[in-house]
N, C-alpha and C positions, 0 to 999 in steps of 0.2 A: 276536504276537495282543496284546501292548501295545501297538505302532501302529497295530495296526487299532482298536485299543477308541479311543486317541487320537483317532484319525480318527470315529470314530463321534460320538464325547461333542464334537467340534469340527465335524462338521455336525448335529446335536442346539441345539447354541447358535447356530448359524450359522440355522437354520429360524426356532428360535425368536425371536431379530431381527426373522427377515421378515414373521414374525407379528404380534407385536408393533406392528413399521414398517406395518402393514398396517392395525390395529385404531384406532392413533394415524394416519393419513390419512384411514380414516376418520371417525374423530370430529371433527377439524379439519375437514371437507368437510360436515358436518350443521350446526357452529358457522358455518358460510358460510353456508348454506342460509337457517341463522334470522337470519343478521343479514340476510341480504338481503331476508326477505318483511319482517319488523321497517322496516326502510328503506321498503319498498316501501308498508307501511301506513303511516306516518307523512308520506310524499310524499301520502298520498292526502290525511289528512285537510289538510294544510296546501291542497294545491290544491281542497279542496269548500271550506275556508274564504275562499280566495281567491276563487274565483271566484262565489260567495255573496254577501261584500260587494263584487265589481264589479259584479253583477246589482244588487244594493239600491242601489248607489248612481246606479247610471243609469238605474234604475225609481222615484229619489229625482227624479232632473234632469225625468226627460220620459217619462212612462210609455209613452207612446207608439212610444219607443227600438224601432229591429229586436232591439238583444238582448233587453230585455226582455220582447215581444213574445211571441220564440222562445220562449226558455224559462218563462215561465209568460205568458200574453196574460191569465188573469184574476188576478195579484196587483193588490192597491190598493195595496203601500204604506203608510207611516207619516209620520202627521205628527208634527211634534216633542213635542204636548203628548202624542196619545199613546204616544211611545217612552219619555217622560219618568215617564208615568205605568205602560207594564211595568217599566220599570226598579226603581221604588221598590217596587212590584210582588214582583219577585225578590230585592228586599237588604231588604224586609220578610221575608218568608220564609227568607233566607237567612242571616238573622241567627238566627232559631230553629234552623236547622241546624246554624250554628254553637255554640249556649248545646251543644245535644246532645253534637257533637264532644269539645267541651271534656271531659266525663266519659269518652269515648272515650282521650279522648288523654290523660287523667290516669291511669287505671287502666292502659293501655298504658306508663304511661313508671313506673309503680309494679312494677307484678306481670309487664309482658311478656306479655300476652295479650290480646285483645280480646272487652270483657265484651259478646258482642250483647244481653242479656237486657239493657242499657242502655236500650232504646226502650221498652221496661214500662213501667219509671222515669219514663218522660216521659209512657206514659200514664193512672197510675197519678195524675200530677198534675194532669194534663187533667181524670180522669174525678171527683179527688176537690173540685178548681173548679167543674165543673157542677153536682155536686152540692150545695156550699153557698152556691153562688150562687143556687141555686132555690130552698134554705130561705129563704136573706133577700127575694128575690123573693116570695115565698110571705107571709113577714111585711109586706112594704110596706116593706123597707127598700133594694129594690134603685135604686130611684128618689128616693128623697126625701135618703140619703147614700150616694150611688154612690160618692165615692173613699173612704170609710171603709170600704165591705164590699166595695170593689176591696182595699184592704190586706191587710182581713182572710180573704178567698180568696186571695190572694197567699202569705201567712204559712202557710196550713193547707195550701194546694199545696206549698208548702215542706218545709214537716215530715213530710207523707206520704211522699212523693218520697224524701226524707234517710231515712225511716225502712224505707223498702221496700229502700235501696240496702244502710242497714249490714244488715239484718236475711239479705237476699240474699247479702252477705258472709260474715256470721257462717257459716253454714246449710253455703248449696253451696259457698263456693269455700276458705276457710281448712282443712276439712281437705284440699285437694286441693294445700294448696300448693307438697309438693315431687313434686308429679307433674310426668308430663309436659304439653310445655302444653299438647299435642292435649288434653287429658282435663277440664280446666277449659273451651277450648273448646267442647268437645260440651254440657257442662255447661250451660253460658251460653245454649244452643239449647235446653235443654230447660229451663229457667227458665224461657224465654221463651213457649215453651207453655204453660206452668205458669200464669203470671201470665196470658196472655189468657181460660184458661177458667176460674181464679179470678174476673176479672171478668163471662167472661158466666155464671156459676153466681150471681151476686151482683148483679148490675143487668139480667141479659136481653141478649141477641144484639142486641137493634136499636140504632140508632143514636141517642142523646140528645143535647138541645138546650140550649146555652145561654138565658137569659135575653135580654131583648130588651137592647139596649144603648140609653144616652141620645141623644136626637137632637144634639146639641150636642159628641157624641165623634165620631161620624161626617163630621160635616162637615167639607170642605180648608179647608185653610189655604194660605196663601204662604211656603214657605222657600226662601231662593235659588234662586228662581229656578221649583221646583216646584211643584206643587199637592198638597198629600198628606192625604188622609185622618188624622182624627185619631186614629182604631185605628191604621192604621200608623207614624204617628208616634209614640203609646207606646211598640211594638213595639221601634221603634228605640231611641229616649230610654231603655230598659228596659235592652235588651239591651247598649247602650255601657252605663250604670252600673253593668252587674252584671261586663262583663267587664273595668273600671275595679278593681272589688272586690275580682277574683278574684286581677288581676295583682299588688295590694297587699297579698293575702295569702300569693301564693305568692314575690314580690321581697321584702317588708320586714317579715315577722314571723319571729319564731322557730318556729310551725308551717310555714309555708311552707320557711327553711331543713329541718328536719326532714324534710320530703316530700323536697325536690332530693335530701338527701344518702341515702333512702331507695331513692329513683327510680336514685340512682349504684350503689350499691353497699349490699345490704343488712347487709352480715354486718360490715363495716367500719362502716356504721352505729350497729350493735348494740354493736359494741366501743367505741363513741363515746359511749356512753350513752342512746341515743336508743331510745327506746318505737314498735319496729318493727309491731309489730299496733296499735297504737292511733295511727299514723301511716296507717298503710293505713286503718285504718277510719274516719278522718277525710279520707283521698283519697275515698275513695266519698261519704262522706256528703256532699263538695263538692258533687262531679260531680252527685249526685241533687240536689243542689239547683238546680245550673243547671239539671237536667231539668224540674225541679216548676216553675220560672222558664218554662221553655220551653213548657210545657204549657198554661201557664195563659194565655201571649200567644196561643196554639196558640187556643183556644177563644176568646177576644175575637176575635180574624180570623176565622177562620172557624167561630165558635158552633155547632159538630155535634163530637161523639167518639166513638167504638164503640169494641167489644174491638184492633180490629185497627190502631187511632191508631198506634200507633207503631210498626208494622211497618215502613212505606213510607219517614217521617220518620229511624226508625234508620239503616237503610241507608243512605239518603243523607247521614246526617249522619257515619256511617262513612267515607262515600268522600271529603265535608270535611274531613273529618282526614288520609285519606290524600294528597290532592291538597295542603294544606295544609302536609305533614313528620307524620307519625307520632310523638307526640308533644310536639311545639309550641303550648302553647298560643296562642300569637298567630295562627300559622295554623292554626290547628282553625277559628277566627273566620275568620281571611281567605277559607279556606277556603270557610267555608262561605256569606258571602256572592260568592264568584265562582259558586258552584255555582248559587244562588237569581236570581241576574242574568244568566247563560248561559242557564239553566231557561226562565227569565220573555221573554225578548228572541232568543236562537238562531231560536226555530222561524220568527220575523215575519221576521229582518235574513236568517240564509245561505238554510233552507229551503225559504221562499216563494216566493223571489223563481227558484229551481231545479224549480220547477214542482214540487215533492214536496204529494202530495194530504194532508188531515188534519193537518195542523202542530198544531194545537189539543194533539194526543194525545199528544205527541212527546216531551211537557215530560220526561218520566221517561229518553226514548233520552237525550235530548241531554243531562240529568246524568251519566248512566253513558257517556257518547261523551266526557265533559271529564275523568273521570276517565280512562279510558285513554289518551288522548291527552297528558293529565303525567302516567301513568306510564312512556308511549312518550317523553316529549322529557328528562322530569327524574324518574326512578323515587324519588331523596327528596324530591319534591313541592315544593313552590312557594317553600317558606322552609327546606327541611333539615327532617331527621328530628333529631329528640333523645333518644339514645337512653342504656340506663347500659350500667358495659362490658363485662356479660356480653355483652349484644346487639350490640356493634361489634366482640366477639371475633371 
């Protein structure tokens, strides 16, 4: 009986081992198929980019060459001034994505979750700038003292966006500080819809316009071989100054050191005497200020805002933060510029030579395709992630 039982137990162990081995083999097989599929997607991206570039270059050299005529006989190509214009437009729009993305990266670096309501902070800045600028225009000051009015509008927009971000943190996120990360994430989506509906209730659902800009601001200026409109030049310069100011704040001030310490480890930062709550509020405030600047730049560049203005730029700014490396402030701005340049130039440089119809309507698709490609090739982003100790564990 003992020997029989031993034999039975040995058989059970053997069967269990065989089952485990079978499960491991199936799991490895699935992993291999996933790896092969992702490799296929990467190769597809590379082939499309390579063929598109080759066709574009062939088209630029000779519009009547057989390859260009076979792929898309109706494609017209781009002149050097047209390409430069598209690039400047993309960089200007990408600079705004970068400013919004800074808020995503800062909040993620400190709290470890994505604040999807940050796009509505940007919308609040754009809306407050629209109201303030129209009031100044009604008073006759917009044309007569434009620079003073612009500075006043920018300050107002920054204050409103900062206030919205701080109130959002205090009411919606602080009570959930110790909750699982999924709960604040879902809450941020609810806050986003709430702010959109508040805008509809207060200002109506229709689009609102900024007053006309002075003619001298719209004139083109020559800079480093590029003909740049004054509005786009203002956007690029303002983004550069804002990024430099943020870098100085984070890297050279006590407040910035506290923010970096809290982002690394909140518990140890608190033991070292850092007020964690105040530092987190400061992080939201700085991110809100950057979004307010982006809101004003958006109004100056496009002169039209609506309650959903923050939705798509917010999603693209989040994509820019991921492309650059989540938690990396320099990467967020670089990701925004890369995304803006890609969505402005890629439709005409890569897709039109391949015979794709309606390329002007594919800007958004190109932006998200860039996100997918970067995640496939370098999941940590172009400049690498900067995560806290808990996130790295």
